[in-house]
C-alpha positions in Angstrom: -69.2 -93.3 250.8 -72.6 -94.8 250.4 -73.4 -95.5 246.8 -76.7 -95.6 244.9 -77.0 -98.7 242.7 -76.6 -99.4 239.9 -74.0 -96.9 238.8 -74.0 -96.0 235.1 -71.0 -96.5 233.0 -70.3 -92.8 233.1 -70.6 -92.7 236.9 -68.2 -95.7 237.2 -65.7 -94.0 235.0 -66.0 -90.8 237.0 -65.6 -92.6 240.3 -62.5 -94.4 239.0 -60.9 -91.2 237.9 -61.7 -89.6 241.3 -59.7 -92.4 242.8 -56.8 -92.0 240.4 -57.6 -95.2 238.5 -57.1 -95.3 234.7 -60.5 -96.5 233.4 -59.5 -99.1 230.9 -62.2 -101.2 229.2 -61.6 -104.2 231.4 -61.5 -102.2 234.6 -64.7 -100.5 233.7 -66.4 -103.8 233.0 -65.2 -105.1 236.4 -66.3 -101.9 238.2 -69.8 -102.1 236.5 -70.3 -105.6 237.9 -69.2 -104.4 241.4 -71.4 -101.4 241.4 -74.5 -103.0 239.9 -76.0 -103.6 243.3 -74.9 -103.6 247.0 -73.2 -107.0 247.2 -70.2 -108.9 248.6 -68.5 -110.9 245.9 -65.3 -112.9 245.6 -62.8 -112.5 242.8 -64.1 -115.7 241.2 -67.7 -114.5 241.3 -66.6 -111.2 239.6 -64.7 -113.2 236.9 -67.9 -115.3 236.2 -70.1 -112.2 236.1 -67.9 -110.2 233.8 -67.4 -113.1 231.5 -71.0 -114.3 231.6 -71.8 -113.4 228.0 -68.4 -113.8 226.4 -64.8 -114.1 227.8 -63.4 -110.6 228.0 -61.1 -110.6 231.1 -58.6 -113.1 232.5 -58.5 -114.3 236.1 -55.2 -112.5 236.6 -56.8 -109.2 235.4 -59.7 -109.6 237.8 -57.4 -110.3 240.7 -55.0 -107.5 239.9 -57.9 -105.0 239.3 -59.7 -105.9 242.5 -56.4 -105.4 244.4 -55.9 -102.0 242.7 -59.5 -101.0 243.5 -59.1 -102.0 247.2 -55.7 -100.2 247.4 -57.2 -97.0 246.0 -60.3 -97.2 248.2 -62.8 -97.8 245.4 -64.0 -101.0 247.2 -63.4 -102.6 250.6 -61.6 -105.9 250.9 -63.2 -108.0 253.6 -61.1 -111.0 254.6 -63.3 -113.5 256.5 -60.7 -116.2 256.7 -57.3 -116.8 255.0 -59.0 -118.5 252.1 -62.0 -116.3 251.6 -61.9 -112.6 250.5 -64.9 -110.5 249.5 -65.0 -107.2 247.7 -67.6 -104.7 249.0 -68.4 -101.6 246.9 -69.9 -99.9 249.9 -67.0 -98.1 251.4 -68.8 -96.1 254.1 -68.0 -97.4 257.6 -69.9 -100.5 258.4 -69.3 -104.0 259.8 -70.3 -107.5 258.7 -71.9 -110.8 259.7 -70.4 -113.8 258.0 -72.4 -117.0 258.0 -69.9 -119.9 258.1 -72.6 -122.4 257.0 -73.8 -120.6 253.9 -70.7 -118.5 253.1 -72.8 -115.3 253.0 -71.5 -112.0 254.1 -74.1 -109.4 255.2 -73.8 -105.8 256.1 -74.2 -104.6 259.7 -74.8 -100.9 260.3 -71.7 -99.3 262.0 -74.0 -97.7 264.6 -75.4 -101.1 265.7 -72.0 -102.0 267.3 -70.4 -99.9 270.0 -66.7 -100.3 270.5 -64.7 -98.9 273.4 -61.6 -96.9 273.0 -58.8 -98.4 270.9 -55.8 -99.6 272.7 -52.6 -97.5 272.5 -51.3 -97.8 269.0 -47.6 -98.6 268.3 -45.5 -95.4 268.2 -45.4 -93.7 264.8 -48.8 -95.2 263.7 -52.4 -94.1 263.4 -55.6 -96.1 263.1 -56.8 -96.3 259.5 -60.0 -98.3 260.0 -61.7 -100.8 262.3 -63.3 -103.8 260.5 -65.5 -106.1 262.5 -66.7 -109.5 261.1 -69.0 -111.4 263.4 -69.0 -115.1 262.4 -72.4 -116.7 262.8 -73.7 -120.2 262.2 -77.2 -121.5 261.5 -79.1 -122.8 264.5 -80.4 -126.3 264.4 -83.9 -125.0 263.9 -83.0 -123.1 260.7 -81.2 -126.0 259.0 
């Protein structure tokens, strides 16, 4: 699903309910940060943005909420390496570029990458999604 940004508080609550998520005050605050613009943010960035004006959520609440949002399909969890996870509110199929020098994650249109057929899947399974992250590095000329 491609989203328009920013989503209003009412739209965030409606979207959460559609995904079967109870819209508590803290969850709504976190979702509003995520759906304020198309972005890729870490849990720590979400924590800082939500608590910018005054502390209203704990680190544990942010991590648990983001995990719930990812599990329910409200956001995509993009793991670029074992220590770096981004949360992406754009859930329509697309891929990413990850700049290892700057730490920036950028969208790549799904149609700009052609994949061949998937290999045979293990018996009793089906493909859920294909996520491609292309790691890039700045060239010497751009440093």
